[in-house]
TORZA-480709 format. One record per residue: residue number from 1; residue in three letters; x, y, z of N, C-alpha, C, CB in turn. Coordinates in pm, 1 decimal. Glycine has a CB too. Example, Ala and Ser with C-alpha at 12.3 -4.5 7.8 and 13.67 -1.06 7.14 Angstrom:
BEGIN
1;ALA;1319.0;-569.0;780.0;1230.0;-450.0;780.0;1320.0;-330.0;780.0;1130.8;-447.3;904.6
2;SER;1285.0;-225.0;708.0;1367.0;-106.0;714.0;1290.0;3.0;787.0;1408.4;-59.8;572.5
END
This chain:
BEGIN
1;MET;2179.5;-1035.5;-9.0;2086.5;-969.9;-129.1;1994.3;-879.8;-79.3;2001.3;-1072.8;-210.7
2;LYS;1981.7;-873.7;67.4;1832.5;-815.5;76.6;1840.9;-686.1;29.3;1766.1;-811.6;222.8
3;ASN;1918.3;-575.7;-9.6;1903.1;-449.5;-36.1;1927.8;-437.9;-183.2;1987.5;-367.3;47.6
4;SER;1976.1;-534.6;-240.3;2037.1;-494.4;-415.9;1923.3;-422.2;-500.9;2079.2;-657.4;-522.1
5;HIS;1826.9;-460.9;-482.4;1729.6;-415.9;-597.3;1607.0;-353.0;-571.5;1691.7;-521.3;-673.1
6;PHE;1608.2;-344.3;-419.1;1463.3;-299.6;-374.7;1451.7;-156.2;-399.4;1430.8;-327.7;-218.0
7;LEU;1529.7;-77.9;-385.1;1525.1;75.0;-447.4;1434.2;113.0;-530.7;1632.1;110.5;-517.7
8;SER;1403.0;35.0;-650.3;1305.3;42.2;-730.6;1182.2;18.6;-693.4;1325.9;-19.7;-815.1
9;ILE;1137.1;-31.0;-567.1;1006.0;-50.3;-524.4;992.0;-15.6;-388.4;963.0;-180.6;-545.5
10;ALA;1067.9;100.5;-365.4;1060.7;163.4;-222.7;909.3;246.5;-218.0;1205.8;279.9;-196.3
11;GLY;845.5;237.9;-325.1;714.6;296.0;-311.8;601.3;207.7;-259.2;676.9;345.3;-438.5
12;LEU;651.2;119.2;-182.7;578.6;18.9;-133.3;474.5;77.6;-36.4;667.2;-80.7;-71.8
13;THR;493.0;176.1;31.1;415.3;254.3;130.2;304.7;360.6;64.8;522.1;334.7;219.7
14;LEU;347.0;349.8;-75.7;253.6;481.2;-135.0;145.9;419.8;-200.4;329.9;587.4;-249.1
15;MET;44.5;402.5;-141.6;-75.3;303.2;-181.8;-180.7;394.9;-236.0;-139.3;210.3;-50.2
16;ILE;-308.7;309.3;-214.4;-401.4;398.1;-306.5;-455.9;521.3;-259.3;-515.1;327.1;-346.0
17;VAL;-471.9;538.7;-120.0;-525.6;621.1;-44.9;-405.9;655.2;100.7;-675.7;551.4;-13.0
18;ALA;-289.7;695.3;34.9;-174.1;725.8;136.7;-195.5;847.4;215.9;-38.8;743.5;65.9
19;CYS;-159.0;807.0;339.7;-142.1;885.3;456.8;-4.9;939.0;499.7;-189.7;811.2;557.4
20;ASP;13.3;1070.4;564.5;125.2;1088.0;606.2;203.3;991.3;668.0;116.7;1171.7;667.5
21;PRO;354.6;969.6;642.0;406.7;856.0;677.6;460.3;917.8;832.2;522.5;794.0;560.0
22;PRO;522.8;816.4;910.7;550.6;852.2;1065.4;683.5;973.0;1025.4;611.7;681.0;1183.1
23;PRO;678.9;1069.0;1131.1;785.7;1177.2;1113.1;915.6;1092.8;1111.4;786.0;1297.0;1238.2
24;GLU;987.9;1144.6;1021.9;1155.6;1088.6;1019.0;1230.4;1133.0;1062.8;1223.9;1076.8;925.9
25;SER;1337.1;1046.8;1107.9;1472.2;1099.7;1160.0;1551.2;1162.2;1079.3;1550.2;1008.4;1208.5
26;LYS;1686.3;1237.2;1104.7;1740.5;1268.6;996.2;1839.8;1170.8;922.8;1793.0;1379.0;1023.2
27;SER;1848.7;1055.9;974.6;1909.0;932.7;939.8;1797.6;877.2;839.9;1943.0;834.9;1073.6
28;GLU;1696.6;850.7;868.9;1572.5;820.9;764.2;1577.5;869.8;642.8;1448.3;868.4;804.9
29;ARG;1579.9;1038.2;666.7;1542.1;1109.0;567.7;1695.2;1085.2;447.7;1501.0;1276.9;634.2
30;SER;1793.2;1059.2;516.4;1891.1;1048.9;428.2;1891.4;945.5;341.1;1994.5;1049.5;484.3
31;ARG;1827.7;832.1;399.2;1804.1;711.5;315.1;1683.2;698.7;215.9;1792.6;604.4;404.2
32;ASN;1613.1;807.2;210.1;1496.0;814.2;131.0;1551.0;838.8;-16.5;1394.6;930.9;184.8
33;GLN;1483.6;797.4;-133.3;1510.0;801.1;-233.5;1464.7;972.0;-297.6;1450.9;674.4;-282.9
34;PRO;1554.0;1007.8;-369.2;1528.0;1156.9;-426.7;1397.1;1159.4;-506.0;1652.1;1208.3;-529.9
35;GLY;1313.6;1238.9;-450.7;1186.6;1258.3;-512.6;1072.8;1157.5;-422.8;1202.1;1216.2;-683.8
36;SER;1130.5;1082.6;-320.4;1026.7;1006.5;-301.2;917.6;1096.4;-177.9;1091.6;852.3;-254.3
37;LYS;957.9;1208.3;-137.2;855.1;1289.7;-65.6;762.3;1358.9;-166.5;923.6;1397.7;27.1
38;LEU;808.6;1363.5;-285.2;708.1;1453.2;-395.7;609.8;1334.6;-440.1;803.6;1530.9;-555.3
39;GLU;671.3;1213.5;-446.1;585.2;1081.5;-521.2;482.0;1073.2;-394.1;693.6;902.1;-557.4
40;HIS;522.6;1066.3;-275.9;414.7;1040.2;-154.3;331.5;1140.9;-179.8;466.0;1045.9;4.6
41;GLN;391.7;1267.7;-159.1;248.4;1379.6;-160.4;179.6;1382.3;-290.2;288.8;1549.6;-133.7
42;GLN;210.1;1347.0;-405.8;134.3;1344.3;-506.2;38.8;1201.4;-469.6;227.1;1348.0;-644.6
43;ASN;88.0;1100.1;-440.0;-18.0;985.4;-386.4;-139.7;1014.3;-295.4;57.4;886.3;-305.8
44;LYS;-71.7;1094.9;-213.6;-161.2;1138.2;-101.8;-278.7;1215.0;-134.4;-90.1;1214.8;-10.2
45;GLN;-232.9;1293.6;-246.6;-322.9;1400.3;-294.1;-425.1;1333.5;-378.4;-247.8;1513.0;-374.1
46;THR;-352.9;1245.8;-458.7;-455.0;1132.5;-533.8;-554.6;1058.7;-462.3;-379.7;1021.9;-593.5
47;GLY;-514.3;1008.2;-361.7;-592.5;911.8;-291.7;-727.2;1034.8;-205.6;-465.6;806.1;-166.8
48;GLN;-671.4;1154.2;-166.7;-765.7;1238.0;-132.9;-859.3;1304.6;-230.3;-708.0;1321.7;-70.3
49;ASP;-817.6;1303.0;-331.3;-924.7;1360.5;-430.9;-1018.4;1239.5;-479.4;-848.3;1434.6;-568.3
50;ALA;-937.8;1127.0;-468.5;-1027.9;999.1;-512.4;-1159.6;975.2;-400.5;-918.4;847.0;-512.3
51;ALA;-1111.9;973.8;-294.0;-1224.1;970.0;-184.7;-1312.1;1090.1;-196.6;-1163.9;966.8;-35.7
52;ARG;-1297.6;1194.1;-204.4;-1373.0;1330.8;-221.1;-1449.0;1316.3;-333.6;-1283.7;1458.3;-236.6
53;VAL;-1397.2;1301.6;-439.4;-1481.3;1276.4;-584.6;-1578.9;1153.3;-576.3;-1370.9;1242.0;-717.5
54;ALA;-1527.1;1057.4;-496.9;-1646.8;944.6;-499.2;-1735.9;976.4;-412.2;-1609.8;801.6;-466.8
55;LEU;-1712.1;1022.4;-300.9;-1834.0;1068.4;-195.1;-1917.2;1192.5;-276.8;-1759.8;1136.8;-24.9
56;GLU;-1868.8;1267.7;-369.7;-1956.2;1385.5;-434.8;-2028.8;1335.5;-531.7;-1881.1;1501.4;-494.6
57;ALA;-1968.5;1229.3;-639.8;-2032.4;1166.3;-721.1;-2163.1;1075.9;-681.0;-1940.4;1102.5;-774.6
58;HIS;-2130.7;1005.7;-579.1;-2249.8;925.7;-547.3;-2329.0;962.4;-410.8;-2204.2;780.3;-540.7
59;GLY;-2267.0;1102.3;-369.9;-2346.5;1130.9;-220.7;-2492.4;1123.9;-204.9;-2321.4;1270.4;-171.9
60;GLN;-2561.2;1156.9;-325.6;-2704.6;1133.5;-287.8;-2767.8;1042.2;-313.1;-2775.4;1204.6;-320.1
61;SER;-2704.9;913.3;-371.5;-2751.9;824.6;-388.0;-2673.5;699.7;-312.9;-2770.2;828.8;-512.9
62;THR;-2591.0;742.0;-245.9;-2511.9;642.9;-166.7;-2551.2;634.3;-5.8;-2356.9;683.4;-182.1
63;SER;-2601.5;533.5;34.3;-2629.6;534.9;170.7;-2532.3;559.1;283.1;-2680.0;426.9;192.1
64;SER;-2561.2;615.1;380.5;-2455.6;636.7;455.6;-2361.4;506.7;515.1;-2510.9;714.6;557.9
65;ALA;-2406.5;427.6;507.1;-2341.3;314.1;533.6;-2203.6;280.2;434.0;-2449.9;208.8;524.2
66;ASP;-2224.8;296.0;307.7;-2153.2;294.9;180.0;-2059.7;415.4;188.9;-2252.7;302.4;51.8
67;ALA;-2110.0;546.5;250.8;-2016.5;653.3;251.0;-1916.0;611.5;376.6;-2095.8;804.9;268.5
68;ASP;-1968.7;549.2;487.3;-1865.4;547.5;574.3;-1742.5;427.0;537.6;-1934.6;527.1;715.0
69;ALA;-1817.0;351.7;434.8;-1696.8;222.5;429.8;-1587.8;325.6;300.8;-1787.6;6.2;342.3
70;ILE;-1656.8;403.2;237.2;-1544.4;456.0;156.4;-1458.9;532.7;211.7;-1579.8;521.0;56.7
71;LYS;-1491.7;625.3;339.3;-1409.7;697.3;415.9;-1314.1;590.1;503.4;-1499.3;795.3;503.4
72;ASP;-1371.5;431.0;538.9;-1287.1;382.3;629.1;-1146.3;338.7;541.9;-1363.0;261.4;708.9
73;PHE;-1151.3;365.9;411.5;-1028.4;296.7;351.2;-910.7;389.7;344.3;-1057.8;243.5;206.5
74;GLU;-926.0;529.7;385.7;-838.7;598.7;441.7;-759.0;556.5;542.5;-886.4;686.2;472.5
75;ASP;-839.4;510.0;651.9;-797.9;443.6;752.6;-703.6;330.2;742.7;-895.8;409.5;806.2
76;PHE;-784.1;227.2;645.5;-708.9;128.7;608.6;-566.6;134.2;550.1;-778.0;74.7;535.0
77;ALA;-568.7;237.4;474.2;-439.2;296.0;398.3;-351.8;337.6;521.0;-473.1;437.8;287.3
78;ALA;-383.4;405.0;615.8;-297.8;474.0;707.8;-236.7;351.0;769.7;-373.1;577.8;812.6
79;ARG;-326.3;243.3;831.0;-282.2;134.1;900.4;-205.3;46.4;825.3;-382.1;69.1;954.1
80;TRP;-186.5;17.8;673.4;-98.8;-27.8;593.3;41.2;18.7;572.1;-152.0;-24.4;498.2
81;ASN;15.5;171.6;587.4;137.4;246.4;537.0;217.7;232.2;712.2;91.0;444.5;458.7
82;ARG;140.6;257.3;799.9;221.7;204.5;929.8;288.5;104.6;955.4;163.9;190.0;1016.3
83;ALA;231.2;-25.6;906.9;295.7;-167.7;889.9;400.4;-154.1;795.3;196.1;-280.9;839.6
84;ALA;384.6;-88.7;668.6;468.1;-114.5;560.3;601.7;-14.7;557.1;379.9;-100.3;431.8
85;THR;571.3;86.1;649.6;719.3;201.8;660.2;817.4;114.7;730.1;697.9;368.9;769.7
86;PRO;818.3;52.5;850.4;920.8;2.9;907.6;981.6;-127.3;804.4;872.9;-36.7;1056.0
87;LEU;888.9;-197.1;756.7;925.2;-314.4;673.8;1022.6;-271.5;571.6;802.5;-378.8;606.3
88;VAL;980.0;-169.9;478.1;1076.1;-101.7;392.2;1201.9;-58.8;427.4;1027.3;-3.5;350.3
89;ARG;1167.1;28.6;514.6;1272.6;104.9;583.5;1398.4;15.9;632.0;1207.2;175.8;707.2
90;ASP;1366.5;-81.6;692.8;1484.3;-187.0;768.2;1491.6;-265.4;620.1;1421.8;-309.3;940.4
91;TYR;1449.3;-308.8;559.9;1510.7;-378.2;416.7;1588.4;-285.2;354.3;1400.7;-425.4;304.3
92;LEU;1578.1;-156.7;334.5;1663.8;-92.2;267.0;1793.2;-49.2;349.6;1594.6;13.4;211.2
93;ASP;1771.7;-80.0;463.7;1903.8;-29.9;545.3;2014.1;-133.5;547.6;1869.4;4.0;702.3
94;PRO;2132.9;-110.3;506.1;2213.2;-212.2;485.6;2292.9;-255.4;641.5;2313.3;-164.4;362.6
95;ASN;2238.2;-184.2;740.8;2313.7;-206.8;879.2;2198.0;-285.3;952.0;2365.4;-51.9;968.2
96;VAL;2085.3;-337.6;877.3;1960.3;-455.2;933.5;2008.1;-569.6;861.9;1776.9;-423.7;888.1
97;PRO;2074.1;-676.3;938.0;2121.4;-808.0;893.9;1966.3;-857.5;855.2;2215.2;-906.7;1022.5
98;ALA;2007.2;-957.7;743.9;1865.5;-1015.5;688.8;1770.4;-1121.8;766.6;1896.8;-1085.6;559.7
99;ASP;1855.0;-1169.9;871.3;1778.0;-1260.2;1000.8;1700.7;-1157.3;1086.5;1898.7;-1347.2;1114.9
100;ARG;1771.4;-1072.6;1105.1;1709.0;-967.3;1200.1;1572.8;-923.3;1127.3;1816.3;-829.5;1225.7
101;TRP;1594.5;-864.6;1004.9;1480.5;-801.6;915.4;1379.5;-910.5;911.7;1528.6;-757.3;757.0
102;VAL;1390.1;-1065.4;881.8;1295.9;-1143.9;882.4;1220.7;-1161.8;974.7;1325.3;-1229.0;857.5
103;LYS;1277.7;-1158.7;1097.4;1225.1;-1176.4;1245.9;1132.5;-1081.3;1285.2;1331.6;-1169.8;1347.8
104;GLU;1182.4;-934.2;1264.5;1106.6;-821.4;1268.3;987.8;-782.6;1180.7;1186.1;-737.0;1257.1
105;ALA;1006.6;-840.1;1036.6;934.6;-816.8;946.6;783.1;-865.6;964.9;998.7;-864.2;844.4
106;SER;839.8;-1000.3;1017.8;717.2;-1094.3;1041.1;588.1;-1045.8;1106.5;759.7;-1203.1;1124.4
107;GLN;609.7;-950.8;1195.8;495.0;-882.7;1242.7;435.7;-773.2;1168.7;521.2;-837.7;1359.1
108;HIS;504.4;-720.6;1099.8;445.5;-635.3;988.9;377.7;-700.1;881.0;544.2;-558.5;928.3
109;VAL;402.3;-813.1;853.8;359.5;-901.4;736.7;203.5;-934.1;806.2;477.6;-1057.7;704.6
110;ILE;187.4;-963.2;917.2;69.2;-992.2;997.3;-12.1;-883.6;996.5;96.6;-1029.0;1131.8
111;GLU;26.4;-760.9;1040.4;-44.5;-624.3;1031.3;-97.7;-608.0;895.4;51.3;-502.1;1064.0
112;LEU;-18.1;-635.8;808.8;-47.0;-608.4;629.8;-167.0;-693.1;623.1;91.0;-671.0;498.2
113;ARG;-173.7;-822.8;669.0;-281.3;-918.5;635.7;-396.9;-907.1;723.8;-233.0;-1056.6;640.8
114;GLU;-399.4;-858.7;817.5;-509.4;-796.8;910.0;-577.7;-702.0;857.1;-464.8;-742.2;1027.3
115;VAL;-492.9;-603.1;793.5;-561.6;-457.9;733.0;-635.8;-539.2;612.7;-430.0;-309.5;668.3
116;HIS;-580.5;-620.6;525.7;-621.5;-657.2;408.2;-773.3;-710.7;434.2;-520.6;-759.1;347.0
117;ILE;-774.5;-808.0;549.0;-895.5;-887.1;580.9;-999.4;-798.7;599.1;-883.3;-973.3;699.5
118;GLU;-977.4;-691.0;666.8;-1070.2;-597.5;735.6;-1128.2;-500.3;611.7;-985.1;-506.9;862.5
119;MET;-1018.0;-484.9;479.1;-1078.2;-406.4;357.7;-1155.3;-518.7;308.6;-968.8;-338.6;240.6
120;LEU;-1127.3;-611.3;300.9;-1207.3;-710.2;207.8;-1352.9;-724.2;284.4;-1122.2;-873.5;190.8
121;ALA;-1351.1;-732.1;379.6;-1480.8;-730.1;465.4;-1552.3;-622.7;457.7;-1462.2;-745.4;598.6
122;ARG;-1475.0;-507.1;480.4;-1561.8;-375.4;469.2;-1614.4;-358.7;300.3;-1454.1;-227.6;522.1
123;THR;-1542.1;-390.2;211.9;-1585.5;-411.8;68.1;-1687.8;-477.4;40.4;-1503.3;-467.4;-2.3
124;LEU;-1695.9;-612.3;88.4;-1797.9;-689.8;67.6;-1933.2;-650.5;101.6;-1772.0;-791.7;121.8
125;ALA;-1932.8;-576.9;220.4;-2069.8;-511.3;269.9;-2127.6;-400.5;217.4;-2064.4;-475.3;392.6
126;ILE;-2027.0;-342.8;117.5;-2085.4;-208.2;41.8;-2199.0;-265.4;-12.8;-1989.1;-132.3;-80.1
127;GLU;-2324.0;-185.4;-25.7;-2451.6;-204.0;-105.5;-2448.8;-168.8;-248.8;-2557.4;-125.7;-47.5
128;ASP;-2396.1;-47.5;-283.3;-2402.3;-13.0;-386.3;-2273.8;-108.3;-485.5;-2398.1;138.7;-368.7
129;ALA;-2337.4;-160.4;-590.1;-2258.6;-237.2;-670.5;-2146.5;-168.0;-754.2;-2344.2;-304.2;-752.8
130;GLY;-2150.2;-25.7;-789.4;-2049.7;20.5;-846.2;-1940.4;66.6;-771.4;-2087.1;101.7;-916.5
131;ILE;-1977.1;117.5;-657.4;-1854.8;135.7;-551.7;-1814.6;33.0;-503.3;-1875.6;211.3;-440.3
132;ARG;-1861.4;-115.6;-498.2;-1823.0;-243.1;-437.3;-1728.0;-281.1;-528.3;-1933.6;-349.0;-415.7
133;GLY;-1754.2;-258.8;-658.5;-1666.9;-307.9;-785.0;-1550.5;-248.3;-769.4;-1719.8;-274.3;-929.0
134;THR;-1558.0;-100.5;-734.0;-1442.0;-32.2;-771.9;-1348.5;-79.6;-637.1;-1469.8;143.9;-797.1
135;LEU;-1414.3;-82.8;-519.2;-1333.9;-122.8;-410.9;-1300.1;-251.3;-429.1;-1391.9;-105.9;-287.2
136;GLU;-1354.2;-326.7;-472.3;-1277.2;-486.4;-485.4;-1171.6;-479.0;-565.1;-1365.3;-608.7;-551.4
137;THR;-1179.2;-396.5;-670.5;-1043.6;-375.3;-770.2;-962.2;-337.1;-662.2;-1046.1;-251.2;-905.4
138;ILE;-942.3;-225.3;-607.7;-832.1;-173.4;-495.6;-800.9;-277.1;-410.1;-880.1;-53.2;-402.1
139;THR;-909.6;-338.2;-339.7;-861.3;-439.4;-268.1;-812.9;-554.8;-301.4;-927.7;-464.0;-205.4
140;ALA;-821.0;-594.1;-413.8;-760.0;-711.4;-487.8;-605.1;-677.8;-517.6;-844.0;-739.9;-631.6
141;ASN;-579.7;-539.6;-555.0;-442.6;-472.0;-576.3;-369.9;-464.6;-433.6;-461.0;-314.6;-643.0
142;TYR;-439.1;-445.3;-322.0;-378.8;-483.4;-210.5;-323.9;-613.6;-159.9;-447.7;-452.6;-141.1
143;ARG;-423.1;-722.8;-207.4;-398.0;-851.7;-173.9;-269.9;-931.0;-273.0;-542.8;-921.5;-186.0
144;THR;-265.0;-837.5;-379.8;-141.6;-859.1;-456.7;-26.5;-805.9;-418.0;-152.8;-820.7;-574.0
145;LYS;-30.3;-704.1;-342.7;97.4;-632.7;-257.1;137.7;-720.3;-163.5;65.5;-495.2;-177.2
146;LEU;18.9;-766.5;-68.0;50.0;-882.3;40.5;129.9;-984.1;-1.8;-68.4;-951.1;89.7
147;ASP;72.4;-1040.8;-119.2;156.6;-1159.7;-155.2;261.1;-1160.4;-192.1;122.4;-1223.1;-227.8
148;CYS;292.3;-1035.5;-264.7;435.2;-993.5;-287.4;518.7;-973.7;-183.9;443.3;-883.1;-352.4
149;VAL;474.3;-889.9;-84.6;558.4;-888.3;61.7;587.9;-1021.7;130.2;475.9;-806.7;173.4
150;THR;470.9;-1099.5;119.6;497.8;-1233.8;185.0;610.7;-1303.7;98.9;357.9;-1328.9;191.4
151;ARG;605.2;-1311.1;-49.6;712.6;-1382.7;-112.2;844.9;-1313.7;-85.1;688.3;-1395.6;-260.8
152;LEU;863.8;-1190.4;-92.8;994.1;-1131.5;-58.7;1044.1;-1165.1;107.6;977.3;-963.7;-86.7
153;HIS;968.5;-1149.3;220.8;993.2;-1214.3;322.2;1035.1;-1346.4;318.7;905.2;-1205.0;384.8
154;ASN;980.7;-1443.5;268.1;1008.5;-1601.9;231.1;1138.7;-1596.5;159.3;886.4;-1678.2;127.8
155;ALA;1150.7;-1513.7;76.6;1272.6;-1527.2;-8.2;1395.6;-1508.0;81.5;1272.8;-1420.8;-128.4
156;VAL;1398.5;-1393.6;152.3;1478.1;-1313.2;235.7;1535.0;-1450.7;354.2;1370.3;-1166.0;309.4
157;ALA;1435.3;-1508.6;408.3;1436.0;-1595.7;523.6;1503.5;-1731.0;445.7;1269.5;-1617.6;597.3
158;GLN;1464.0;-1766.9;352.8;1536.0;-1873.7;275.7;1656.3;-1856.8;210.6;1463.8;-1916.8;185.3
159;GLY;1713.7;-1724.7;198.0;1844.7;-1688.4;113.4;1820.9;-1706.7;-27.6;1971.0;-1777.3;150.5
160;ASP;1715.0;-1707.7;-79.1;1691.9;-1727.8;-248.2;1683.4;-1608.0;-316.0;1557.3;-1803.2;-290.5
161;ALA;1851.7;-1562.8;-337.1;1825.1;-1434.6;-409.0;1767.8;-1414.4;-551.8;1939.1;-1374.5;-412.3
162;GLU;1736.5;-1531.4;-593.3;1650.4;-1544.0;-744.1;1516.2;-1522.8;-694.3;1659.1;-1705.5;-836.3
163;ALA;1430.1;-1600.6;-598.0;1324.9;-1558.8;-543.9;1295.7;-1402.0;-496.9;1318.9;-1639.4;-449.6
164;GLU;1377.3;-1368.7;-441.9;1395.6;-1216.0;-379.0;1388.0;-1116.6;-491.4;1546.5;-1192.2;-299.9
165;GLN;1445.0;-1143.3;-587.8;1437.0;-1035.8;-717.5;1324.0;-1048.7;-790.8;1549.3;-1049.6;-822.8
166;GLN;1268.4;-1167.0;-796.9;1145.9;-1208.1;-827.2;1012.8;-1136.3;-764.4;1150.7;-1338.6;-795.2
167;ALA;1037.4;-1127.5;-654.0;949.4;-1073.3;-564.8;931.8;-938.1;-563.3;978.8;-1107.2;-451.2
168;GLN;1072.8;-876.7;-554.1;1069.5;-725.9;-596.9;1018.3;-663.5;-705.8;1175.5;-684.7;-606.2
169;GLN;1019.2;-753.8;-828.7;977.3;-694.5;-947.5;821.0;-718.6;-948.9;1055.2;-755.7;-1074.1
170;GLU;765.1;-815.1;-897.7;640.2;-833.7;-861.7;569.8;-717.6;-776.3;641.0;-954.5;-795.4
171;LEU;629.3;-699.2;-690.9;600.6;-605.1;-582.0;585.3;-442.3;-660.4;738.8;-616.9;-458.9
172;SER;703.0;-419.3;-720.3;703.1;-286.9;-808.3;579.5;-298.2;-912.9;856.4;-269.1;-897.1
173;ASP;562.6;-386.1;-987.2;454.2;-396.0;-1081.5;322.1;-374.4;-1006.2;456.6;-533.5;-1154.6
174;ALA;282.1;-430.2;-880.0;175.6;-413.0;-822.2;147.9;-268.6;-750.6;171.7;-516.4;-741.2
175;VAL;266.8;-233.5;-695.3;237.7;-81.6;-674.1;217.3;17.9;-788.1;345.4;-27.4;-601.6
176;ALA;270.4;-6.8;-892.9;240.1;84.3;-1028.5;115.7;49.4;-1060.6;334.7;62.4;-1160.3
177;GLU;55.3;-80.7;-1063.3;-82.9;-104.1;-1073.6;-175.5;-19.1;-999.3;-106.3;-228.7;-1038.6
178;GLY;-148.1;-23.0;-863.5;-199.2;43.1;-745.2;-221.8;190.0;-808.7;-90.2;35.8;-608.8
179;GLN;-131.7;258.6;-828.8;-145.3;410.4;-882.5;-210.5;409.8;-1006.6;-7.9;486.4;-903.5
180;ARG;-185.9;329.1;-1086.2;-278.1;324.3;-1206.0;-433.7;302.9;-1165.0;-230.3;202.5;-1303.4
181;LEU;-457.2;217.5;-1081.4;-606.8;212.5;-1024.7;-647.9;348.3;-975.3;-623.3;106.8;-899.7
182;ALA;-580.2;392.9;-892.7;-593.9;538.7;-828.0;-643.4;632.3;-923.4;-458.6;597.2;-774.0
183;LYS;-552.1;652.5;-1020.0;-569.3;770.3;-1117.0;-707.1;737.5;-1210.4;-421.9;786.4;-1219.5
184;ALA;-725.9;615.9;-1233.9;-863.0;561.0;-1334.6;-966.6;572.3;-1225.2;-856.5;375.5;-1408.7
185;MET;-983.7;555.8;-1105.3;-1075.2;573.2;-1032.6;-1115.3;735.2;-1022.4;-1037.8;507.1;-914.4
186;ILE;-1011.4;812.1;-1020.9;-1075.8;950.6;-1014.8;-1123.0;969.1;-1150.9;-976.3;1072.1;-969.0
187;GLU;-1048.9;956.7;-1264.9;-1106.9;995.6;-1414.3;-1259.0;937.0;-1404.6;-1008.9;913.7;-1558.6
188;ARG;-1276.8;785.5;-1363.5;-1414.8;760.3;-1376.4;-1517.4;802.0;-1279.1;-1426.5;637.4;-1387.8
189;LEU;-1476.8;881.5;-1170.7;-1571.0;924.8;-1082.4;-1621.7;1089.3;-1082.1;-1512.5;886.5;-954.8
190;THR;-1523.0;1127.5;-1177.1;-1506.0;1272.4;-1182.1;-1639.2;1296.4;-1270.8;-1350.2;1329.0;-1251.7
191;PRO;-1738.5;1398.8;-1246.5;-1844.8;1402.7;-1289.7;-1831.1;1486.8;-1421.8;-1930.9;1444.7;-1190.4
END
């Protein structure tokens, strides 16, 4: 069941502030969905625009610590993507058996959890209530994605096809919500 419906959520690595994925081999490119590079580029641009607009909109009234925190979200997203990319790639690869994926994905799930914890800590330390509120919403979305990935991992480990499909749908919804949040943030922060 590992590969059956995941194609609809291959955007797992397309997060709020997406960064360039690792270079792809020719075989990896052939596995990508049509349009995925375009979607990635759009999400990357959206994330960069959000960070730029947030800094410009709050530039004079934002402490340097808060400005640094906003910039840190680019690093968090890049680290998230580095952990999520092989997780998604191997999940989609029909040549990777489920038991091997479960074993190898465990480390990536741990990495995603570590990124989320650092993201949450950094968010809670932000002084400006408006910026903190915005980033709390984004951080909560990453938590939802983490929970969905964890449920997907557990479902594959247990061989529970129904739970796997449910986790896939929930993750798809969380990814769409993340993209909606990024767009809303840009609209809200645009002077």
